[in-house]
C-alpha positions in Angstrom: 28.1 -1.2 -5.1 28.3 -2.5 -1.8 26.3 -1.1 1.1 27.3 -1.4 4.6 27.2 0.7 7.7 29.9 3.9 7.9 32.9 3.3 10.7 34.8 6.1 12.4 37.5 5.3 9.5 34.8 7.0 6.9 34.3 10.4 9.2 36.4 12.9 7.0 34.6 11.4 3.8 31.1 11.4 5.4 31.5 15.1 6.3 33.0 16.0 3.3 30.1 14.8 1.5 27.9 16.3 3.5 29.8 19.7 3.2 29.6 19.6 -0.6 25.8 19.1 -0.5 24.6 21.0 2.0 25.9 22.8 4.6 29.7 23.9 4.8 32.3 22.7 7.8 32.3 26.2 9.2 28.2 26.3 9.5 27.3 25.9 13.2 24.8 23.2 12.1 27.4 21.1 11.1 29.8 21.3 13.8 26.9 21.0 15.9 25.4 17.6 14.0 28.3 16.1 13.7 29.4 16.5 17.3 26.1 15.6 19.1 23.8 14.0 16.7 25.5 11.9 14.1 26.8 8.1 14.7 28.8 6.5 12.4 26.3 3.0 13.1 23.1 5.4 11.9 24.9 6.2 8.5 24.4 3.8 5.4 27.0 4.0 2.8 27.4 2.7 -0.8 31.1 2.1 -1.5 32.1 1.6 -5.2 35.9 0.7 -5.8 36.9 1.3 -2.5 35.4 5.0 -2.8 32.2 6.1 -0.9 30.2 6.9 -3.8 26.9 7.9 -1.7 25.2 8.0 1.8 22.5 8.7 3.9 22.0 9.0 7.6 19.1 7.1 9.3 17.8 9.2 12.2 16.0 6.8 14.6 12.9 7.9 15.7 9.7 6.4 17.3 6.0 7.5 15.7 2.2 8.0 16.6 0.5 5.9 14.0 -3.4 5.5 14.9 -2.3 5.3 18.4 0.4 2.8 18.3 4.3 3.5 18.8 6.1 2.2 15.8 9.8 2.5 15.6 11.3 4.3 12.3 14.0 5.4 10.3 14.0 9.0 9.4 16.1 9.1 6.3 18.0 12.5 6.1 21.0 13.7 4.4 20.8 11.5 1.0 23.8 12.9 -0.9 26.1 11.3 -3.9 29.8 12.2 -4.9 29.2 14.9 -7.6 31.9 12.0 -9.8 29.3 9.3 -8.9 25.9 10.8 -10.3 23.7 10.0 -12.7 23.8 5.7 -12.5 21.4 5.1 -10.2 23.5 4.8 -6.6 21.4 6.6 -4.6 18.5 4.4 -5.4 20.6 1.4 -4.5 21.7 2.8 -1.3 17.7 3.6 -0.6 16.6 0.1 -1.4 19.8 -1.3 0.8 18.1 1.1 3.7 14.8 -0.5 3.3 15.5 -4.0 3.6 18.7 -3.0 6.3 15.3 -1.0 8.2 12.7 -4.2 8.0 15.6 -6.3 9.9 15.4 -4.1 12.4 12.1 -4.3 12.7 11.1 -1.1 11.3 8.0 -1.5 8.8 8.2 2.1 7.8 10.4 5.1 7.0 9.8 8.3 7.0 11.3 11.1 4.6 11.3 14.8 4.1 12.1 15.1 0.2 14.0 18.4 -1.2 12.9 16.9 -4.6 9.6 14.9 -3.9 9.4 13.6 -7.9 12.9 11.7 -7.2 11.3 9.6 -4.1 7.7 9.1 -5.1 8.7 6.5 -7.6 10.3 4.7 -4.7 6.9 3.8 -3.1 6.6 6.9 -1.2 3.7 8.9 -0.1 2.8 12.4 1.3 1.6 11.7 5.0 1.9 15.2 6.3 1.5 18.6 5.1 1.1 21.9 7.2 0.2 25.1 6.3 2.8 27.9 5.4 1.4 31.2 6.7 2.7 34.8 6.0 1.4 37.9 6.7 3.1 41.8 8.1 3.4 42.0 12.2 1.3 44.4 12.0 -1.7 42.5 10.6 -1.2 40.0 13.1 -2.3 41.9 15.8 -5.7 41.7 14.8 -5.7 38.3 15.3 -3.5 37.7 18.5 -3.9 38.5 22.7 -0.9 39.3 25.1 0.0 36.6 27.1 0.2 36.8 30.7 3.6 36.6 30.5 6.6 35.6 28.0 10.2 34.8 27.9 12.7 33.5 25.8 14.8 30.3 26.5 18.3 30.9 26.6 19.1 26.9 27.3 17.4 23.4 27.5 17.2 23.2 30.9 13.4 24.2 30.7 12.4 21.5 28.2 9.9 20.6 30.4 7.7 23.2 29.7 8.1 22.6 26.0 7.5 19.0 26.8 3.9 20.2 28.2 2.9 22.4 25.2 3.7 19.8 22.9 1.5 16.5 24.7 -1.6 18.8 25.0 -1.1 19.9 20.8 -0.4 16.2 19.9 -3.2 14.7 21.9 -5.3 13.9 18.6 -2.7 14.0 16.3 -1.5 11.2 14.6 1.8 10.8 13.0 4.0 12.8 15.2 7.5 11.8 16.8 7.9 11.1 20.4 10.0 13.4 22.6 11.7 12.1 25.5 14.0 14.6 27.8 17.5 13.6 25.8 15.4 14.5 22.4 14.2 18.0 23.7 17.6 18.9 24.8 19.0 17.7 21.3 15.6 20.1 19.5 16.8 23.0 21.6 20.3 22.8 21.7 19.7 22.9 17.3 17.4 25.6 17.6 19.3 28.0 19.8 22.4 27.9 17.5 20.6 29.8 15.0 17.6 31.3 16.3 15.2 31.4 19.1 13.1 29.7 21.4 9.7 32.4 22.8 7.2 30.5 25.4 4.0 31.8 26.5 2.2 31.8 29.8 -1.1 32.1 31.4 -2.0 31.7 34.7 -2.1 27.4 34.8 1.1 27.8 33.3 2.8 27.7 30.0 0.2 27.9 26.5 2.3 27.8 23.9 5.8 27.9 21.9 7.6 29.4 19.1 10.8 28.5 17.5 12.0 31.3 15.2 15.0 33.1 13.3 15.4 36.6 12.4 17.1 37.1 8.8 16.8 40.0 6.6 13.7 41.3 8.1 11.9 38.3 7.9 10.5 36.5 11.0 10.4 32.4 10.2 8.7 30.2 12.3 9.8 26.5 11.9 7.3 25.3 14.8 5.2 26.4 17.0 2.6 24.4 19.1 0.0 25.6 21.8 -2.5 23.7 24.4 -5.9 25.8 23.3 -6.9 28.9 21.0 -5.9 31.4 24.2 -2.2 30.0 23.4 -2.6 30.4 19.6 -3.2 34.0 20.1 -1.0 34.7 22.4 2.0 33.6 19.8 0.4 35.6 17.2 1.1 38.6 19.7 4.2 37.7 20.6 4.9 37.5 16.2 2.9 40.8 16.1 5.2 42.5 18.9 7.9 42.5 16.0 6.5 45.2 14.4 9.3 47.4 12.8 12.2 45.0 13.2 10.5 42.9 10.5 8.0 43.2 7.2 6.9 39.6 7.4 6.3 36.3 9.4 6.2 33.1 8.5 4.8 30.4 10.7 3.3 26.6 10.0 0.4 25.0 11.4 -1.4 21.5 10.9 -3.3 21.0 7.6 -6.6 20.3 9.7 -6.1 23.4 11.6 -9.0 25.8 10.0 -8.8 28.6 12.3 -8.4 31.3 8.7 -12.1 29.8 8.7 -12.3 32.5 12.0 -9.8 35.1 10.7 -11.1 38.5 11.2 -11.9 41.0 8.1 -11.7 38.0 5.5 -8.1 37.9 7.0 -7.1 35.2 4.4 -8.4 37.3 1.5 -6.7 40.3 2.3 -3.6 40.2 4.4 -2.7 36.7 5.4 -1.2 34.3 3.0 -2.4 30.4 3.8 -0.9 27.7 1.4 -0.2 24.2 1.5 3.6 22.8 2.7 4.4 19.4 1.7 6.5 18.2 4.7 6.6 14.8 5.2 6.8 11.3 3.2 6.5 7.6 4.5 6.8 4.4 3.2 5.3 1.3 3.6 8.4 -1.7 3.6 6.3 -4.8 5.0 2.6 -4.1 5.1 1.9 -7.6 6.9 4.2 -6.2 9.8 2.8 -2.6 9.3 -0.9 -2.9 9.5 -0.7 -6.2 11.5 -2.1 -4.8 15.4 -3.4 -1.4 14.2 -6.3 -1.2 16.8 -10.1 -0.7 15.6 -13.5 0.0 16.9 -14.4 -3.2 18.6 -17.9 -3.0 16.7 -16.0 -3.7 13.2 -16.1 -7.2 12.1 -14.8 -8.3 8.3 -11.9 -8.7 6.5 -11.3 -7.3 3.0 -8.4 -7.9 0.5 -6.5 -5.9 -1.6 -3.6 -6.4 -4.5 -0.5 -4.4 -4.0 1.6 -3.3 -6.7 5.3 -2.5 -5.7 7.4 -2.0 -8.5 10.2 -0.9 -6.5 10.0 -3.7 -4.1 8.8 -6.1 -6.3 9.0 -8.8 -3.3 6.1 -7.0 -1.9 3.7 -7.4 -4.7 0.7 -9.4 -4.0 -2.9 -10.2 -2.6 -3.1 -9.2 1.1 -5.7 -9.8 3.5 -6.9 -7.4 6.5 -9.4 -8.8 8.9 -10.7 -6.6 12.0 -11.3 -8.4 15.4 -11.9 -7.5 18.9 -10.7 -4.1 18.4 -7.4 -4.9 16.1 -6.7 -5.4 12.8 -5.2 -8.6 11.6 -2.9 -8.8 8.4 -1.4 -11.5 6.1 -0.3 -11.9 2.9 -2.0 -14.3 0.4 0.6 -17.0 0.1 0.9 -17.0 4.0 -2.7 -16.8 4.6 -3.2 -20.1 2.2 -0.4 -21.8 3.7 -2.1 -21.1 7.4 -5.3 -22.0 5.9 -4.5 -25.3 4.8 -2.6 -26.1 7.7 -5.6 -25.7 10.0 -7.9 -27.3 7.9 -5.2 -30.7 7.9 -5.3 -30.3 11.6 -9.1 -29.8 12.2 -10.6 -31.4 9.1 -12.8 -28.2 9.1 -13.2 -26.1 5.6 -11.8 -23.0 6.2 -13.0 -21.3 2.4 -11.6 -19.6 -0.3 -8.9 -17.3 -0.1 -11.2 -13.7 -0.3 -10.9 -11.7 -3.7 -8.9 -8.3 -3.6 -11.8 -5.6 -3.4 -9.1 -3.0 -4.8 -5.7 -3.0 -6.3 -3.1 -0.2 -4.7 0.3 1.0 -5.0 3.0 1.7 -2.9 2.9 5.0 -2.2 -1.2 4.9 -1.8 -0.8 2.4 0.6 1.7 4.6 2.6 -1.7 7.5 2.8 -3.7 4.7 3.4 -1.6 3.4 6.3 -1.1 7.2 7.8 -4.5 7.8 7.5 -3.7 10.8 4.8 -6.3 9.7 2.9 -8.9 6.6 3.2 -9.9 4.0 0.6 -12.6 5.9 -0.2 -10.9 9.5 -1.3 -8.3 7.1 -2.9 -10.6 5.6 -5.3 -12.3 8.8 -6.4 -8.7 10.2 -6.9 -7.8 7.1 -8.8 -5.2 6.1 -6.3 -6.7 2.8 -6.3 -8.8 0.8 -8.2 -12.0 -1.2 -7.3 -11.8 -4.6 -8.9 -15.1 -5.8 -7.9 -17.9 -5.9 -10.5 -20.9 -6.1 -8.3 -21.3 -2.2 -7.3 -23.0 -2.5 -4.1 -20.7 -5.5 -2.7 -18.0 -2.8 -4.0 -19.5 0.1 -1.5 -20.2 -2.1 1.4 -16.2 -3.3 1.1 -15.0 0.5 0.6 -17.3 1.3 3.8 -15.3 -1.6 5.8 -11.8 -0.2 4.9 -12.8 3.6 5.7 -14.7 2.3 9.3 -11.0 -0.3 9.8 -8.6 2.7 8.6 -10.1 6.1 9.0 -8.6 9.7 7.6 -6.4 11.2 10.4 -5.3 14.1 11.7 -2.0 14.0 11.1 1.6 16.5 12.2 4.7 15.8 12.3 7.3 18.8 12.7 11.1 16.5 13.0 13.2 18.4 10.5 16.2 16.3 11.0 
């Protein structure tokens, strides 16, 4: 199968494949997506005997990862022609996407799975879950407090109000997507095709927003963000105001949010359902480029080696060394580390010592979780997602402590749906 970027001549085939697998061409989102968002050069196709057998869309994003801005591909719309299924074409295409992303200096990609079981064997790991919460609107009245004012948007002209809320909401979180004026306009326009956007205000200005739809007596809020607890309560009150119009409100909040501990009258046990919703997968394509340069505390000094087992990208398998120095993590693969060490020794005449022994082994999916801070090394070891290789328990404990200090757990959240 030949893998290549699509061209304008592929447009009808690409649209037909999307229409077969996702929304029909008559759907407003389909029409908007292919008019305003989809670009041929951002679509990767797998061609077999002159026909497109499969494709995927490479949505370009910048993510905030441990304080750095990373360019990534957000893989959406993975689709295989019905006559070409059960032949492994999609896996070949995704491997091709990994290689292409790396050529474009993107060491990490993300994907929202329709079936995680298909993607996990390819080295993806979940880096973002959310709470999915639901309640009858009248029940939310007890948790809400009416805003100073509220309105619904009818265009993208007021994107700055939403952007100010989003900046505050993501300030202490990790893994979120940067949004500029253009991306906000696209985000708002897509929502207004089939839904609504509510914005609440306090005396200082915008305090919260809600992207939602109304369907079959159900309000579904696909994104909510707020500047403070008063902003959250104002959004709860807005949803509560739909008593009589809807029977159920459904909304999503970050997994690090523990407000359910303070809900009145045992709400979580009686009238608010609160369950986890797996949201976003990530995949490290090149560990050296991904980890090299990550910030850490300047007080942390030391190095740790690990063994990566990557069955989907076997060229990545090997020993990697992470060294903390001057507030940064420096990463090298063992073969490069060894060559560099020999070169320095030849020039200086100094002996720099041996390559450190790996402390733990890890697979690609778990490495993605570690990189993104979905879990730290101690959690991965306890969950048997990483295996300690050192026989000395005391040395192993110190090494794990160093790894946790270098790569702590983060408060992950992202809410891009396409």
